[in-house]
SEVOBA-63159 format. One record per residue (C-alpha): residue number from 1; chain; x, y, z. Coordinates in nm, 2 decimals, decimal comma, padded with zeros to 4 digits, always signed. Last residue first. Layout:
N
{NUM "A" {X Y Z}},
...
***
This chain:
142
{142 "A" {+13,00 +14,46 +09,74}},
{141 "A" {+13,11 +14,24 +09,43}},
{140 "A" {+13,29 +14,44 +09,14}},
{139 "A" {+13,11 +14,39 +08,77}},
{138 "A" {+13,36 +14,38 +08,52}},
{137 "A" {+13,32 +14,64 +08,23}},
{136 "A" {+13,33 +14,50 +07,89}},
{135 "A" {+12,94 +14,40 +07,85}},
{134 "A" {+12,87 +14,77 +07,90}},
{133 "A" {+13,12 +14,87 +07,65}},
{132 "A" {+13,43 +15,01 +07,73}},
{131 "A" {+13,52 +15,38 +07,61}},
{130 "A" {+13,76 +15,41 +07,37}},
{129 "A" {+13,97 +15,72 +07,39}},
{128 "A" {+13,90 +15,97 +07,07}},
{127 "A" {+14,21 +16,03 +06,86}},
{126 "A" {+14,31 +16,35 +06,60}},
{125 "A" {+14,67 +16,33 +06,52}},
{124 "A" {+14,91 +16,50 +06,26}},
{123 "A" {+15,23 +16,48 +06,13}},
{122 "A" {+15,57 +16,60 +06,06}},
{121 "A" {+15,92 +16,42 +06,05}},
{120 "A" {+16,19 +16,64 +05,93}},
{119 "A" {+16,57 +16,56 +05,75}},
{118 "A" {+16,79 +16,85 +05,69}},
{117 "A" {+17,07 +16,59 +05,81}},
{116 "A" {+16,89 +16,60 +06,17}},
{115 "A" {+16,60 +16,45 +06,28}},
{114 "A" {+16,41 +16,76 +06,30}},
{113 "A" {+16,05 +16,68 +06,44}},
{112 "A" {+15,71 +16,88 +06,37}},
{111 "A" {+15,40 +16,81 +06,54}},
{110 "A" {+15,03 +16,85 +06,52}},
{109 "A" {+14,77 +16,78 +06,76}},
{108 "A" {+14,44 +16,65 +06,86}},
{107 "A" {+14,31 +16,50 +07,22}},
{106 "A" {+13,95 +16,39 +07,31}},
{105 "A" {+13,89 +16,17 +07,64}},
{104 "A" {+14,06 +16,48 +07,78}},
{103 "A" {+13,73 +16,64 +07,92}},
{102 "A" {+13,53 +16,64 +07,62}},
{101 "A" {+13,82 +16,85 +07,46}},
{100 "A" {+14,22 +16,85 +07,49}},
{99 "A" {+14,40 +17,04 +07,21}},
{98 "A" {+14,83 +16,96 +07,15}},
{97 "A" {+15,12 +17,14 +06,93}},
{96 "A" {+15,41 +16,91 +06,92}},
{95 "A" {+15,75 +17,04 +06,88}},
{94 "A" {+16,11 +16,90 +06,80}},
{93 "A" {+16,44 +16,85 +06,85}},
{92 "A" {+16,72 +16,63 +06,79}},
{91 "A" {+16,47 +16,33 +06,76}},
{90 "A" {+16,74 +16,01 +06,68}},
{89 "A" {+16,56 +15,75 +06,43}},
{88 "A" {+16,52 +15,39 +06,53}},
{87 "A" {+16,49 +15,15 +06,33}},
{86 "A" {+16,18 +14,92 +06,21}},
{85 "A" {+16,10 +15,08 +05,86}},
{84 "A" {+16,06 +15,42 +06,03}},
{83 "A" {+16,13 +15,44 +06,40}},
{82 "A" {+16,04 +15,81 +06,56}},
{81 "A" {+16,02 +15,82 +06,94}},
{80 "A" {+15,95 +16,08 +07,21}},
{79 "A" {+15,98 +16,05 +07,62}},
{78 "A" {+15,97 +16,35 +07,80}},
{77 "A" {+16,10 +16,39 +08,16}},
{76 "A" {+16,38 +16,67 +08,05}},
{75 "A" {+16,21 +16,87 +07,75}},
{74 "A" {+16,40 +16,80 +07,43}},
{73 "A" {+16,15 +16,84 +07,29}},
{72 "A" {+15,91 +17,11 +07,30}},
{71 "A" {+15,52 +17,12 +07,43}},
{70 "A" {+15,31 +17,37 +07,30}},
{69 "A" {+14,93 +17,37 +07,43}},
{68 "A" {+14,66 +17,46 +07,26}},
{67 "A" {+14,45 +17,42 +07,48}},
{66 "A" {+14,18 +17,23 +07,69}},
{65 "A" {+14,28 +17,40 +08,02}},
{64 "A" {+14,59 +17,35 +08,25}},
{63 "A" {+14,87 +17,13 +08,16}},
{62 "A" {+14,97 +16,88 +08,45}},
{61 "A" {+14,91 +16,60 +08,21}},
{60 "A" {+15,27 +16,67 +08,04}},
{59 "A" {+15,28 +16,57 +07,72}},
{58 "A" {+15,39 +16,24 +07,56}},
{57 "A" {+15,49 +16,16 +07,20}},
{56 "A" {+15,57 +15,81 +07,04}},
{55 "A" {+15,59 +15,73 +06,65}},
{54 "A" {+15,61 +15,42 +06,51}},
{53 "A" {+15,68 +15,25 +06,14}},
{52 "A" {+15,70 +14,98 +06,09}},
{51 "A" {+15,58 +14,83 +06,46}},
{50 "A" {+15,29 +14,67 +06,33}},
{49 "A" {+15,15 +15,01 +06,17}},
{48 "A" {+15,19 +15,29 +06,45}},
{47 "A" {+15,06 +15,54 +06,64}},
{46 "A" {+15,15 +15,67 +06,95}},
{45 "A" {+15,00 +15,91 +07,22}},
{44 "A" {+15,06 +15,89 +07,59}},
{43 "A" {+14,97 +16,13 +07,83}},
{42 "A" {+15,19 +16,26 +08,13}},
{41 "A" {+15,25 +16,24 +08,50}},
{40 "A" {+15,11 +15,93 +08,65}},
{39 "A" {+15,03 +15,77 +08,36}},
{38 "A" {+14,76 +15,82 +08,12}},
{37 "A" {+14,71 +15,68 +07,76}},
{36 "A" {+14,59 +15,76 +07,38}},
{35 "A" {+14,71 +15,48 +07,19}},
{34 "A" {+14,68 +15,40 +06,81}},
{33 "A" {+14,68 +15,11 +06,59}},
{32 "A" {+14,56 +15,18 +06,25}},
{31 "A" {+14,82 +15,45 +06,17}},
{30 "A" {+14,90 +15,57 +05,83}},
{29 "A" {+15,24 +15,62 +05,87}},
{28 "A" {+15,55 +15,68 +05,57}},
{27 "A" {+15,39 +16,02 +05,40}},
{26 "A" {+15,61 +16,17 +05,22}},
{25 "A" {+15,70 +16,57 +05,30}},
{24 "A" {+16,00 +16,53 +05,48}},
{23 "A" {+15,92 +16,20 +05,63}},
{22 "A" {+15,53 +16,22 +05,67}},
{21 "A" {+15,30 +16,11 +05,98}},
{20 "A" {+14,96 +16,03 +05,99}},
{19 "A" {+14,75 +15,99 +06,29}},
{18 "A" {+14,37 +15,90 +06,30}},
{17 "A" {+14,06 +15,80 +06,53}},
{16 "A" {+13,98 +15,51 +06,74}},
{15 "A" {+14,18 +15,48 +07,11}},
{14 "A" {+14,18 +15,23 +07,35}},
{13 "A" {+14,39 +14,96 +07,10}},
{12 "A" {+14,48 +14,77 +07,46}},
{11 "A" {+14,73 +14,57 +07,26}},
{10 "A" {+14,91 +14,90 +07,14}},
{9 "A" {+15,00 +14,97 +07,56}},
{8 "A" {+15,15 +14,61 +07,59}},
{7 "A" {+15,35 +14,62 +07,28}},
{6 "A" {+15,48 +15,03 +07,40}},
{5 "A" {+15,58 +14,89 +07,70}},
{4 "A" {+15,77 +14,55 +07,50}},
{3 "A" {+15,92 +14,80 +07,29}},
{2 "A" {+16,07 +14,95 +07,56}},
{1 "A" {+15,99 +15,37 +07,67}},
***
């Protein structure tokens, strides 16, 4: 996913909750901007602090039940990204454990990512999909 695509999703800020990440057990990201979005094939989960530090994860939306589900990286079609101090970090391998609730309006999980050279990114998130306020909904003409 390009930074423009990520920016578009983040501008919508459609999720509330918490998203924290650690590099070698030192916190580097406590996100104020979170995304939890569904595409045709996957759920996108993003935490960032204005693109200085970002973690982007995805899970297939074909997963059955609430979970917990374990998703590994690399997996064909999955896009995961870590950016620290504006620099993309290559992910060698990783694991995401995710649980859905409330008809998939809530998602919580933990992740562990191997960046190589003995560097590890770990973290957790607990997000709720925002529902539009009544005043934000558009009335469709008959």
